[in-house]
C-alpha positions in Angstrom: 168.6 178.5 124.3 170.7 177.6 127.3 167.6 176.6 129.1 166.9 174.2 126.3 170.4 172.7 126.6 169.9 172.5 130.4 166.8 170.4 129.8 168.6 168.1 127.4 169.4 165.5 130.1 165.6 165.3 130.8 164.3 165.7 127.3 166.8 163.3 125.7 165.5 160.2 127.6 161.9 161.5 127.3 162.1 161.7 123.5 164.0 158.5 123.4 161.2 156.8 125.4 158.6 158.4 123.3 160.3 157.1 120.2 160.6 153.6 121.7 156.9 153.7 122.8 155.9 155.0 119.4 157.9 152.2 117.7 156.4 149.6 120.1 153.0 151.0 119.3 153.6 150.7 115.5 154.9 147.2 115.9 151.9 146.3 118.0 149.5 147.8 115.5 151.3 145.9 112.7 151.1 142.6 114.6 147.4 143.1 115.5 146.5 143.9 111.9 148.5 140.8 110.8 146.7 138.7 113.4 143.3 140.1 112.3 144.2 139.5 108.7 145.4 135.9 109.5 142.2 135.3 111.4 140.0 136.6 108.6 142.0 134.5 106.1 141.4 131.4 108.3 137.7 132.2 108.6 137.5 132.7 104.9 139.3 129.5 104.2 137.0 127.7 106.7 134.0 129.3 105.0 135.2 128.3 101.5 135.9 124.8 102.7 132.4 124.4 104.2 130.8 125.9 101.1 132.8 123.5 99.0 131.7 120.6 101.2 128.0 121.6 101.0 128.3 122.1 97.2 129.9 118.6 96.9 127.2 117.1 99.0 124.5 118.7 96.9 126.2 117.6 93.7 126.3 114.1 94.9 122.6 114.3 95.9 121.7 115.6 92.5 123.7 112.8 90.8 122.0 110.2 93.0 118.6 111.8 92.1 119.5 111.8 88.4 120.5 108.2 88.6 117.3 107.3 90.5 115.2 109.2 88.0 117.0 107.5 85.1 116.4 104.0 86.8 112.7 105.0 87.3 112.3 106.1 83.7 113.9 102.8 82.6 111.6 100.8 84.8 108.6 102.7 83.6 109.6 102.2 80.0 110.1 98.5 80.7 106.7 98.2 82.4 105.0 100.2 79.6 106.5 97.8 77.0 105.3 94.7 79.0 101.9 96.3 79.4 101.6 96.9 75.7 102.7 93.3 75.0 100.1 92.1 77.5 97.4 94.3 76.0 98.2 92.8 72.6 98.0 89.2 74.0 94.6 90.1 75.7 93.3 91.5 72.4 94.4 88.3 70.6 92.8 86.1 73.3 89.6 88.1 73.2 89.5 87.7 69.5 90.0 84.0 69.8 87.3 83.8 72.4 84.9 85.7 70.1 85.8 83.3 67.3 85.3 80.2 69.6 81.9 81.6 70.7 80.8 82.2 67.1 82.0 78.7 66.2 80.2 77.2 69.2 77.0 79.0 68.4 77.2 77.9 64.7 78.1 74.3 65.7 75.1 74.2 68.3 72.8 75.6 65.6 74.1 73.0 63.1 73.7 70.2 65.6 70.1 71.4 66.3 69.4 71.4 62.6 70.8 67.9 62.2 68.8 66.6 65.2 65.7 68.1 63.6 66.4 66.4 60.3 67.0 63.1 62.2 63.7 63.4 64.0 61.9 63.9 60.7 63.6 60.9 59.1 63.4 58.5 62.0 60.5 58.0 64.3 62.6 57.1 67.4 64.1 59.5 69.8 67.3 61.1 68.8 70.4 59.7 70.4 71.5 61.3 73.7 74.3 63.9 73.2 77.7 63.3 74.9 78.1 64.7 78.5 80.7 67.3 77.3 78.1 69.2 75.1 74.8 68.1 76.7 74.3 71.5 78.4 74.9 73.4 75.2 72.4 71.3 73.3 69.4 71.5 75.6 66.3 72.4 73.5 63.9 75.0 74.6 61.1 72.4 74.2 63.0 69.8 76.1 64.5 66.4 75.1 
């Protein structure tokens, strides 16, 4: 045991130095873990912020697309309403045109009948029709 006591002046500082080195190593390990954890936290925060930015961007794009779609649907509905109104007007005008054609054909036929009756009653030539309707009254046999 005396040999152990004789080594005390050498072993004391050696164990003390080992304790200091061990403590320093533990402090270093704790700081490096803390630094790694802080770095990972910073990366995670950056990642979360970037994902949130991208999500906000996509949300804004979706909202813009929805607004555009709503405006487009509104415009289409307006155009369809106008088209329906125009189709009704066209139908009314086509019916009026058919009525005018029927009336004109009936009037031309009636005028031909009257001219025939006048030709039978009077020996002279029938009076010349006005310029506005002269084309419509041309007989197949000629004037």
